[in-house]
C-alpha positions in Angstrom: 15.7 5.7 -8.8 17.3 8.9 -7.5 20.4 8.9 -5.3 18.6 10.6 -2.5 15.9 7.9 -2.4 18.4 5.1 -2.4 20.4 6.8 0.4 17.3 7.1 2.5 16.2 3.6 1.7 19.5 2.2 2.8 18.8 3.2 6.4 16.8 0.5 8.1 14.9 1.7 11.2 15.6 0.4 14.7 13.0 1.9 17.0 11.7 1.3 20.4 9.5 4.2 21.2 6.0 3.9 22.6 3.1 4.3 20.3 0.4 6.9 20.7 -2.4 4.4 21.7 -0.4 3.0 24.6 -0.1 -0.4 23.0 3.5 -0.7 24.1 6.9 -0.3 22.5 7.5 -1.1 18.9 10.0 -3.9 18.2 13.3 -3.5 16.4 12.5 -3.5 12.7 14.1 -6.0 10.3 13.4 -7.0 6.7 14.7 -9.6 4.3 15.0 -7.0 1.6 18.4 -5.7 0.5 18.8 -1.9 1.0 19.5 0.0 -2.2 18.0 -2.9 -4.2 14.5 -3.4 -2.7 12.6 -0.9 -0.6 13.4 -0.7 3.1 11.9 1.6 5.7 13.2 5.1 6.3 15.3 5.6 9.4 12.7 8.1 10.8 9.1 8.7 9.8 7.0 7.1 7.1 6.7 7.3 3.3 3.5 8.8 2.0 1.8 7.5 -1.1 -1.5 7.2 -2.8 -3.7 5.3 -5.2 -4.9 7.7 -7.8 -7.2 6.2 -10.5 -6.6 6.8 -14.2 -8.5 9.5 -15.9 -11.9 8.4 -17.3 -11.8 5.0 -15.4 -12.9 3.7 -12.1 -9.6 1.9 -11.8 -9.0 -1.7 -10.8 -8.8 -1.4 -7.0 -10.4 -4.9 -6.7 -9.0 -8.3 -7.4 -9.5 -9.0 -11.1 -7.8 -9.0 -14.4 -8.1 -5.3 -15.2 -5.5 -2.9 -16.2 -5.2 0.2 -14.0 -2.7 2.0 -16.2 -3.7 5.0 -18.3 -2.2 6.3 -21.6 -2.4 9.9 -20.4 1.0 11.5 -19.9 2.1 14.1 -17.3 3.7 17.4 -18.4 7.0 15.5 -18.0 5.9 13.2 -20.9 5.7 10.1 -18.8 2.7 7.9 -19.8 0.1 7.2 -17.1 1.4 9.9 -14.7 -0.9 12.9 -15.3 -3.5 11.9 -12.7 -0.6 11.3 -10.2 1.1 14.6 -10.9 -2.2 16.5 -10.7 -2.9 15.0 -7.3 0.7 15.9 -6.2 0.1 19.5 -7.2 -3.0 19.6 -5.0 -1.0 18.1 -2.1 1.9 20.4 -2.6 4.5 17.6 -2.8 5.6 14.6 -4.7 4.5 11.2 -3.5 7.0 8.7 -2.1 4.8 5.8 -3.3 2.5 5.4 -6.3 0.2 2.4 -6.1 -1.1 0.4 -9.0 -3.5 -2.6 -9.2 -3.1 -5.6 -11.5 -5.2 -8.6 -12.0 -3.7 -12.1 -11.6 -3.4 -12.7 -15.4 -2.8 -9.1 -16.4 0.5 -8.2 -18.0 2.7 -5.8 -16.1 4.6 -3.6 -15.9 2.6 -1.2 -18.1 2.7 2.6 -18.5 2.1 3.6 -15.0 4.5 1.1 -13.4 7.3 1.9 -15.9 6.9 5.7 -15.4 6.8 5.4 -11.7 9.9 3.1 -11.6 11.7 5.5 -14.0 11.4 8.4 -11.5 12.2 8.9 -7.8 9.0 7.4 -6.5 8.5 3.9 -5.2 6.1 1.6 -7.0 3.6 -0.3 -4.9 2.3 -3.0 -7.2 -0.8 -4.7 -5.8 -1.2 -8.0 -7.6 -4.4 -9.9 -7.4 -4.5 -13.4 -6.0 -5.6 -16.7 -7.6 -6.6 -20.2 -6.4 -4.0 -21.0 -3.8 -4.1 -24.8 -4.4 -3.6 -24.4 -8.1 -0.6 -22.1 -7.4 1.0 -24.7 -5.1 0.4 -27.5 -7.6 2.4 -25.5 -10.1 -0.4 -24.7 -12.5 0.6 -21.1 -12.8 4.4 -21.4 -12.6 5.0 -20.2 -16.1 2.8 -17.1 -15.5 4.6 -16.4 -12.3 8.0 -16.7 -14.0 7.0 -14.2 -16.7 5.9 -11.7 -14.1 9.0 -12.3 -12.0 11.2 -11.6 -15.0 9.3 -8.5 -15.9 9.6 -7.1 -12.4 13.3 -7.9 -12.4 13.7 -6.2 -15.7 12.3 -3.0 -14.2 15.6 -2.8 -12.3 14.2 -0.5 -9.6 13.1 -1.1 -6.0 9.4 -2.0 -5.8 6.9 -3.1 -3.2 4.9 -6.2 -4.2 1.6 -6.6 -2.4 0.2 -10.0 -3.5 -3.3 -11.2 -2.8 -4.3 -8.5 -0.4 -7.3 -8.9 1.9 -6.9 -12.7 1.7 -8.8 -13.0 5.0 -12.0 -11.4 3.7 -15.0 -13.6 3.2 -15.1 -12.7 -0.5 -11.7 -14.3 -1.0 -12.7 -17.6 0.6 -13.4 -19.5 -2.6 -9.9 -19.0 -4.0 -7.9 -18.8 -0.8 -9.5 -21.9 0.8 -7.7 -21.7 4.2 -4.8 -20.0 6.0 -2.7 -23.1 5.4 -3.3 -23.0 1.7 -2.6 -19.3 1.5 0.7 -19.6 3.4 1.8 -22.4 1.1 0.9 -20.4 -2.0 2.8 -17.3 -0.7 5.9 -19.4 -0.1 5.6 -21.0 -3.5 5.3 -17.6 -5.2 8.4 -16.3 -3.4 10.3 -19.5 -4.3 9.6 -18.9 -8.0 10.8 -15.3 -7.7 13.9 -16.4 -5.9 14.7 -19.0 -8.7 14.5 -16.1 -11.2 16.9 -14.2 -8.9 14.5 -11.3 -8.4 16.0 -9.1 -5.6 14.4 -5.7 -6.2 11.1 -6.7 -4.5 10.0 -6.0 -0.9 7.1 -8.5 -0.1 4.1 -6.8 1.5 1.7 -9.1 3.4 -1.6 -7.3 3.7 -4.9 -8.6 5.2 -7.8 -6.3 6.3 -7.4 -4.4 9.6 -10.9 -5.6 10.7 -9.6 -9.2 10.3 -7.8 -8.7 13.6 -10.8 -7.6 15.6 -12.5 -11.0 16.2 -11.5 -13.0 13.1 -8.0 -14.5 12.9 -6.2 -12.6 10.1 -2.9 -13.4 11.8 -3.4 -17.1 10.8 -2.6 -16.2 7.2 0.9 -14.8 8.2 3.6 -16.7 6.3 6.2 -15.9 9.0 8.9 -13.4 9.6 11.4 -15.1 7.2 9.0 -14.8 4.3 7.6 -11.2 4.7 9.4 -7.9 4.4 6.5 -5.5 5.4 3.3 -6.2 7.3 0.3 -4.3 6.2 -3.4 -3.7 6.7 -6.1 -2.1 4.6 -8.0 0.2 7.0 -11.2 1.6 5.5 -13.6 2.7 8.3 -16.3 0.4 6.9 -19.7 1.3 5.4 -21.5 -0.2 8.4 -20.8 2.7 10.8 -21.7 6.3 10.8 -18.2 7.4 12.1 -15.1 5.6 13.2 -11.7 7.0 13.9 -8.7 5.4 12.1 -7.3 4.6 15.6 -10.3 2.4 16.3 -10.0 0.6 13.0 -6.3 0.0 13.4 -5.9 -0.8 17.1 -6.3 -4.7 16.9 -3.9 -4.8 14.0 -1.3 -2.6 15.6 -1.5 -4.7 18.8 -0.8 -7.8 16.8 2.0 -6.1 14.9 3.9 -5.2 18.1 5.0 -8.9 18.3 6.5 -8.8 14.8 9.9 -7.1 14.0 8.6 -5.7 10.8 7.9 -2.3 9.3 4.2 -1.5 9.0 2.5 -0.2 5.8 -1.1 1.0 5.8 -1.7 0.4 2.1 -5.3 1.7 1.8 -6.8 4.2 4.1 -9.4 6.8 3.3 -12.1 9.0 4.9 -15.6 8.5 3.6 -17.4 11.4 1.9 -20.4 10.5 4.2 -18.4 12.1 7.1 -19.1 15.5 5.6 -17.7 18.3 7.7 -16.0 15.8 10.0 -13.7 14.6 7.2 -11.0 17.1 8.0 -11.2 16.2 11.7 -10.9 12.5 10.8 -7.8 13.1 8.8 -6.1 15.2 11.4 -6.7 12.5 14.0 -5.5 9.9 11.5 -2.2 11.8 11.2 -1.7 11.5 14.9 -2.5 7.7 14.9 -0.2 7.1 11.9 2.8 8.8 13.6 3.6 5.5 15.2 7.3 4.4 15.4 6.6 1.1 13.6 4.5 2.6 10.8 6.9 3.3 7.9 4.6 3.8 4.9 1.0 5.1 4.5 -1.0 5.1 1.2 -4.2 7.1 0.7 -7.0 5.6 -1.3 -8.1 8.6 -3.3 -10.9 7.0 -5.2 -14.7 6.6 -5.3 -14.5 3.4 -7.3 -16.0 1.2 -4.5 -19.1 3.3 -4.2 -22.1 1.3 -5.5 -23.6 4.5 -7.1 -23.3 8.3 -6.9 -25.4 8.4 -3.7 -23.1 5.9 -1.9 -20.9 8.3 0.1 -19.8 5.7 2.6 -17.5 4.1 0.1 -16.3 7.3 -1.6 -12.9 8.4 -0.4 -11.6 10.9 -3.0 -10.8 14.3 -1.5 -10.7 16.2 -4.7 -13.4 18.8 -4.8 -13.7 18.8 -1.0 -11.5 21.8 0.0 -11.5 21.1 3.7 -10.7 17.4 3.4 -8.1 18.1 0.8 -6.5 20.7 3.0 -6.4 18.3 5.9 -4.8 15.6 3.7 -2.3 18.1 2.6 -1.4 18.9 6.2 -0.9 15.1 6.8 1.2 14.6 3.7 3.4 17.6 4.4 4.0 16.8 8.1 7.7 16.1 8.5 7.0 12.6 9.8 5.4 11.7 6.4 8.2 13.4 4.4 11.3 11.5 5.5 13.1 12.4 2.2 12.6 16.1 2.8 10.9 16.6 -0.5 10.1 20.2 -1.5 6.7 21.4 -0.2 4.5 24.0 -1.9 1.2 25.6 -1.0 -0.6 23.1 -3.2 -3.6 23.8 -5.4 
């Protein structure tokens, strides 16, 4: 990890400015992560990252046992990085965060994770969940130990987002209940601690919509067990148009009571918004310039679309010059470039 990144990471934010939606002042931000060893928030602004699927694959952006790495290499010769570097050229800047997805039983780190950790980008490793009761009973302890040792061996600061969207109805069968999830989360962290893994920042990430009626907050393990609080904020295929501010509002109101940095680990504008995609992204930029939001990650993928006609679940901006231009504006806004990375015209 480059010296500049570690120097930036060493500065933990303490902020108390009002957010744009009038929800009140953000709390002072703390984490359990060690600066310079695990990722911590920038002093000002927010890191910008993305999930960019491998070439020729839909990716593994859903919980499962798939492998999201790609053997393709970037011009720098790093395996798995060509789709990422191509996306960066379109944006006109390097990413702060590169996301990867791994199934519960999948081996990692693989090509993409190793190449990311070997550079000056943070790795956001999204690791699928498993049956929470089996985890607590110790059935998976050896698997968890292997993964903990592998993460430790990377030797670079990474974000670990385990069992995202645990509040979703589709996860009910393996999550069972908030109490079971919290117990499994704590068990996982305990195993990592026994393996003396210190280069991980733990990211707790339910759905944003889980705060708008359902009780996503019931799955929260507590401030002492979480480094970053997070939400996935896709607008949803059940609406014709919804601003990101509307999707995030209940979550941000909940987060105001927690002294944690916020990550929006999946956000994207549906292709179904057509000519309004650029407008959506420009409004999203305003919403995300919130003093507690310290990392945002764009979901540049159509993998969740049921078929080629399903534009409501297609979020990739490549090929849409107006949407790509608006995302470039967001990504190169100083707030989302806290490390002052070089910016080009893109394309």
